[in-house]
Steps between C-alpha positions, in 0.01 A plus 500: 500500500250728324274743666133508409220751525320545833197718448331473832171687501504572124169500319416200284244484226377140481451339163375152422754220441530394139491136612185369670684199646414470870791515743540283807248223447366379836399163635122518494324479833811470712624781731837542660554480871412800712818703513610711797380855440857641507602287198299665226776741392794348683843456358745227614874479555704183542761517772810283476620537863817297442625730228336830599771644725857421596367361829226292333269538804146606578623796709723626223219483243276709719706810412362468144132506597451878480643530148292204382187662641593826327538300177137393527538141623210354698577127545835352602541143378789360711684202366507190726626573852515143634828320572660325205580133487869402508458154352540512124541881523590689185771763515628635827169604652246290311162587350254686721240269341659193676334546841625311809245626752170677426476635852848669519695792353818478293773630731663672202228758521447531877247342734125496547505824695691670218246382248211614722674837528520521124132416455399758760716766344359421156144512628568834674610646165193373311636179343344160493740206532464161330741213573638272230374150594634168370232245556571255220835365621760525777868465542644155564556567868176675577380409851202326345722238339569361850172593658270394213692281252168380356418853384741485203475367144703188442632330187423146396760362743355704784789748518496881499627667188544849359172665402395461132295789355378670189550879494180654368669829426670336198394133533851351539553201729762485769606322820566709804770294670507708821135444592256221557123501429214487747216259444175702488291191461537469878268712715764535778733678256229752413414561860863539602577749224195713578596505870844619404359779286265601778799528733639792302170681498465466871866545605622761252176661372584453128222593260519197271726279294658462163474130441789343316431266211133495594407342170658169612254454782127417518265796459269371772793520745544870419120553532525361851803722577295808408210402717706410808737798481217742441360388835809646663515834309431626145784370277642569160620190312719507190547173309809424295262364235298629208200261492157663536361237738750619762303828522153363554522450875861509610732763355464877453765509232693279255806568281449645153773293344345532156543878506856472645625274226330704229659824630840343456414407140364845433822661634708273283301575187350146489144625565301823463175676587298242311629230729414700810155558366451129438607428855219717635234369267594128521178311585710245685641762739207489734522596868225569753360850490679699772812284499845654537801412286849597600670692218879516506824535309729325752499303825753285687478214251508708189790717617721213630434251222377688192665841497502858616258763365767603245552140391130429469370828362798706383404868459131404525510425876313811602236467225432141607471609863238766391294223350533280805386792720202620289354178362258316729676349796717587801850615398800345665842657554789269593783592737745723309286588198456849630877539488535348147656181648757395243584147602343167574493449875642167619233266631689273737773736628531850649508761223380833648350763277731801463251787525580810301288803407170314474493603137150367423327581831337821363379304195331233723371773732309664220361165382381412850351849549306460184376156616388646834332806351276333244213260573528385139839351575366262764654160532199289428376351169159642417298501171535830325801619697746447210430632153765438237560774247583380149788693348638472149851457636584151644767663714248709690288331766218716631214441740265663741421400851146611603314502829188715521611860417868425534695427178870449439638464149844340456703482181846340491754492216622139483805581293826698509391725213288820548135460393220741406182387678144563389225389740126554467363813661831680580775691319783306352820492701856360474669247727876446521646152475365297789294800610149513635213739562257467792198732494236485775160658501301515823 
């Protein structure tokens, strides 16, 4: 891993970009939902309770809260905590996304009081907590199968079958054999699901939800979720989706899959700065002004199924994380990334992280501190906030984030070879392979 240049507080002479192409085209006349005030500069961390500690419990995870707060994490996204179905279970413990009871806690992790204790401890230390929520499908032996058999999708013969889906992150089609789909054409399903979500707001005081495969479900359902949950308390909603219409009335944030996949290509030498510039000037990439995108280099799916940071990015892992943390959006860190997690965690079995020296914690701490210190690095998409800087070298991606008097210039070497960088309005400088330079002016 290569170190970059952190020039916090350094003076920056602003020049004009050589390219006049506007960055971040917006959807005209459409605004994003009203976000909670605390979210503007928040960072997010995904917690895999099952694999986080040798015990795999809420109480054991609590010991890590202080170091995560010191690292600059604001939001804890906790993977599903509900009991897991036994019928059609995969592996020894099954998928946490095959829920058997929306109103109960997986005994692997503890009980409801243990979860409440975790949420209270997190709140006391300044965190917000969002719960991973699986509304699209359930396990085969979910209590609703018996209580409400008419709530489920059926095949032509009237039988239940594994859920068929299309993964929007890479558009492949699969069947999830361990889960069955709910029928959102039925009002009772919608009402039942919203009641279950409300339960966790009222009983555990969570601050919102990360909504699994949200793209598979009707947008008007999610609009109603936002309205009804907001009547209980202000909520933060993250959609596993990337479609702009999700952010008109329902979700605070969606996934920036386009950036994620492009960062992998860049790290592998299959794309360069020109491709990143095209991503941010693409007239089809239109989101409501003020919308949040989640920027990331890993999560539970990517780590388990697609590869570790080293597999995906090689020596460029830190450089790609710098881009994810400084481009518009809310940066995500996945369990173990701060310790240079070197293996794919098993998804259906116990496979505890072996924590070492937290080799990348200081790296993430500096990124998160920069995020918190500079209004220009806010999470929302706003016209004029991102200005791309045209460079003669396709291996150098440079941009400015601007908000009022606050400016942050970022330049990243997208290759393993050292480069000499010339940017308008400032002295030339050198970057090592996979190096970066971050220069704020306030």
